[in-house]
C-alpha positions in Angstrom: -3.2 -11.8 -29.5 -5.8 -10.7 -26.5 -4.6 -13.2 -24.1 -2.9 -11.4 -21.5 -3.9 -11.4 -18.0 -2.8 -7.9 -16.8 -1.7 -7.9 -13.1 -1.8 -4.5 -10.9 -0.1 -4.7 -7.8 1.9 -7.4 -9.0 5.3 -6.6 -7.0 3.4 -6.4 -3.7 3.1 -9.3 -1.2 0.4 -11.2 -2.6 0.8 -9.8 -6.3 4.4 -11.4 -6.6 2.8 -14.5 -5.7 -0.4 -14.0 -8.4 2.4 -13.6 -11.2 4.3 -16.5 -9.9 1.1 -18.7 -10.6 0.2 -17.6 -13.4 3.3 -17.9 -14.8 3.3 -21.8 -13.8 0.0 -22.2 -15.4 1.7 -21.2 -18.3 -0.8 -17.9 -18.9 0.5 -14.9 -20.7 1.3 -12.1 -17.8 1.6 -8.7 -18.4 2.5 -6.3 -14.6 1.8 -3.0 -14.8 4.5 -1.4 -12.7 6.2 2.2 -12.0 9.5 1.1 -12.3 10.2 -1.9 -14.3 13.9 -2.8 -13.2 12.8 -3.1 -10.1 10.1 -5.4 -11.0 12.4 -7.5 -13.0 14.7 -7.9 -9.6 11.4 -9.6 -8.0 9.8 -11.3 -10.6 12.3 -11.8 -13.7 12.0 -11.2 -17.3 9.7 -13.7 -18.0 6.6 -11.6 -17.9 5.8 -8.6 -20.2 5.7 -5.3 -18.2 4.0 -2.3 -18.6 5.9 0.5 -17.4 3.6 3.7 -16.1 1.7 5.4 -13.1 -1.1 3.9 -11.7 -2.9 7.2 -10.9 -2.7 8.8 -14.7 -5.5 7.5 -16.6 -4.0 7.4 -20.3 -0.9 5.1 -18.7 -4.0 2.5 -17.7 -6.0 2.9 -20.8 -2.8 2.2 -22.8 -2.1 -1.1 -20.4 -5.1 -3.1 -21.1 -3.8 -3.7 -25.1 -3.8 -7.6 -25.9 -5.3 -8.2 -22.4 -8.2 -10.4 -21.4 -8.7 -10.5 -18.2 -7.4 -8.3 -14.9 -6.4 -9.1 -11.5 -6.6 -5.7 -8.8 -3.9 -6.4 -6.0 -3.5 -2.7 -5.0 -2.6 -1.7 -1.5 -1.0 1.3 -0.3 -0.5 0.0 3.3 3.1 1.5 3.2 4.4 4.2 5.0 5.4 5.8 2.1 2.2 5.2 0.0 -0.5 5.5 3.2 -0.9 9.2 2.3 -1.9 8.2 -1.3 -4.4 5.5 -0.2 -7.5 7.0 -1.6 -6.0 7.3 -4.8 -4.3 4.2 -5.1 -7.0 2.1 -3.7 -9.9 3.8 -4.8 -9.4 6.5 -7.5 -7.3 4.1 -9.8 -9.2 1.0 -9.3 -12.2 3.1 -10.6 -10.2 3.9 -13.5 -9.1 0.4 -14.3 -12.8 -0.6 -14.1 -13.7 2.5 -16.4 -11.0 1.8 -18.7 -11.7 -1.8 -19.1 -15.2 -1.4 -20.0 -14.3 1.1 -23.0 -11.3 -1.5 -24.4 -14.0 -4.4 -24.3 -11.4 -6.1 -21.6 -14.6 -8.3 -19.2 -13.0 -10.2 -17.1 -11.8 -8.7 -13.3 -10.7 -10.3 -10.2 -10.5 -7.8 -7.3 -8.2 -8.7 -4.2 -10.7 -7.4 -1.5 -11.5 -6.9 2.3 -12.3 -10.6 4.0 -15.7 -9.8 4.3 -18.3 -6.4 3.9 -19.4 -6.2 7.5 -20.9 -2.6 7.3 -21.8 -1.9 10.7 -17.9 -3.2 11.9 -16.5 -1.1 9.0 -18.8 1.9 10.5 -17.8 1.1 14.3 -13.9 1.2 13.8 -14.2 3.5 10.9 -12.1 2.0 8.3 -11.1 3.9 5.4 -9.9 0.8 3.6 -13.2 -1.0 4.2 -15.3 2.4 2.8 -12.9 2.7 -0.3 -13.5 -1.7 -1.2 -17.0 -1.2 -0.5 -17.7 1.5 -2.8 -15.3 -0.4 -5.5 -17.4 -3.7 -5.1 -20.6 -1.5 -5.7 -19.4 -0.2 -9.0 -18.3 -3.8 -10.3 -21.9 -5.0 -9.3 -23.4 -2.3 -11.4 -21.3 -2.9 -14.0 -21.6 -5.9 -17.0 -18.1 -7.0 -16.5 -17.5 -10.6 -15.8 -16.2 -10.0 -12.1 -14.9 -11.8 -9.4 -14.1 -10.4 -5.9 -11.8 -12.3 -3.3 -11.9 -11.2 0.4 -8.9 -11.5 1.7 -8.2 -12.3 5.3 -4.9 -11.2 6.9 -2.0 -12.6 6.0 -0.8 -15.7 8.2 2.3 -13.7 8.5 0.7 -11.8 10.6 1.4 -14.3 13.6 5.2 -14.6 13.2 5.3 -10.9 13.1 4.1 -10.6 16.4 6.7 -12.9 17.6 9.4 -12.0 19.3 12.3 -13.8 20.6 9.8 -16.0 22.9 7.0 -13.9 23.2 4.1 -13.9 20.8 3.1 -10.1 21.5 -0.2 -9.3 20.6 -1.7 -5.1 21.3 -5.0 -5.6 22.7 -4.9 -9.5 22.9 -6.6 -10.3 19.3 -9.8 -11.6 18.5 -11.0 -15.4 19.8 -10.7 -16.6 16.2 -9.0 -15.3 13.2 -8.9 -16.7 9.5 -5.4 -16.3 7.4 -4.4 -16.9 4.7 -0.6 -17.6 2.9 0.2 -15.4 0.0 1.4 -18.4 -1.6 -2.6 -19.2 -1.5 -3.6 -15.9 -2.7 -2.0 -16.2 -5.9 -2.8 -19.6 -7.0 -6.4 -18.6 -6.3 -6.6 -15.1 -8.0 -4.7 -16.7 -10.7 -7.0 -20.1 -11.3 -9.7 -17.3 -11.0 -8.6 -15.0 -13.7 -8.6 -17.7 -16.2 -11.8 -19.0 -15.7 -15.3 -17.5 -16.5 -17.6 -19.3 -14.8 -16.9 -17.3 -11.8 -18.7 -14.2 -12.6 -20.4 -12.3 -10.0 -19.4 -14.1 -7.0 -17.8 -13.1 -3.9 -15.6 -15.4 -2.4 -13.8 -15.9 0.9 -10.6 -17.3 0.6 -8.5 -18.5 3.8 -6.9 -21.6 5.6 -8.7 -24.7 6.7 -9.1 -23.1 10.0 -9.1 -20.3 12.0 -6.7 -19.6 15.1 -6.4 -18.0 18.4 -3.4 -16.2 19.0 -3.2 -18.2 22.4 -3.0 -21.2 20.4 -0.5 -20.1 17.8 2.1 -19.5 20.6 1.1 -23.4 21.7 2.1 -24.5 18.0 4.9 -22.2 17.7 6.4 -24.0 20.6 6.0 -27.3 19.6 7.5 -26.2 16.0 10.6 -24.4 17.4 11.1 -27.1 20.5 11.2 -23.9 22.7 8.2 -21.8 25.0 6.5 -19.3 23.2 4.5 -17.2 25.5 1.4 -15.5 24.2 1.3 -11.8 25.8 -1.4 -9.5 25.7 -0.3 -5.9 25.8 -2.6 -2.7 25.8 -3.1 -0.6 22.8 -3.0 3.1 24.8 0.6 3.3 23.6 0.2 2.5 20.1 -3.2 4.6 20.2 -1.0 7.9 21.9 1.7 7.2 19.4 -0.4 7.2 16.6 -1.5 10.7 17.7 1.2 12.3 17.9 2.8 11.0 14.6 -0.2 11.4 12.6 0.6 15.3 11.6 4.0 13.7 9.8 2.7 10.4 8.4 -0.7 8.9 9.1 0.5 5.3 8.9 0.3 4.3 12.5 -2.9 5.7 12.6 -3.8 3.2 10.0 -1.8 0.3 11.6 -4.2 1.0 15.0 -7.3 1.0 13.1 -6.2 -2.4 11.5 -4.8 -3.9 14.8 -8.4 -2.9 16.0 -9.9 -5.3 13.3 -7.5 -8.1 14.6 -9.3 -7.5 18.1 -13.1 -7.2 16.6 -13.1 -9.6 14.2 -16.7 -11.1 14.7 -16.0 -15.0 15.7 -19.1 -16.0 13.9 -17.4 -15.0 10.7 -14.3 -16.3 11.8 -16.0 -19.8 12.2 -17.5 -20.0 8.6 -13.8 -20.3 7.9 -13.6 -23.6 9.8 
């Protein structure tokens, strides 16, 4: 029976909540994974699992059996995966789209970056931006019933920058920054996958309001009932470390560019999230 939603990236930071939301909505789920046992420890035994390598065309093609829609939430933003970012976040996704067309799977939901600000992508030389741009272009040129969900930074970014009594922000951060809870990404993506009236749309996912880092420090202080101080630190140290470590692992360089985006997020775009 062709009724399953196939999730690529189903064990990731957003993917696990996508799978959970689909199951909560009584939607049959298939998860593409390299390691079924490891996936089961995160997601349980309720989903169906297809074990394979997302870099292999045959595996992708075979996984599409009895599938009515696809959610793509693939990310290589991990020290062990970053060298394969293009293969995972571009080449594999293009193959998924190609094989979906061949198999007659019409519905695709793609988790992308928040907005396609071409000038900003070029200014910061964001590889991930160029990759997502190409994929969105491919979807627009297809006859698929596609929806792109533009995802802002996870609100967890604020807690990750918090150390003891300080919110330490390299570069200081943008004046305003939209964010979203991973749980909300899961629910929005799940709802989008089971609807047919969002075809050809690019939607922004966001929390109810954008935040400034100093304001977040004040909020944390109230919540935790102790002083959390906002601290801006220079980026130069992180940049030097990224240059030194690049021959061994490019992860830090990509992280520096991500921090650059956090510092250059267009305020006009952030205000639209309010």
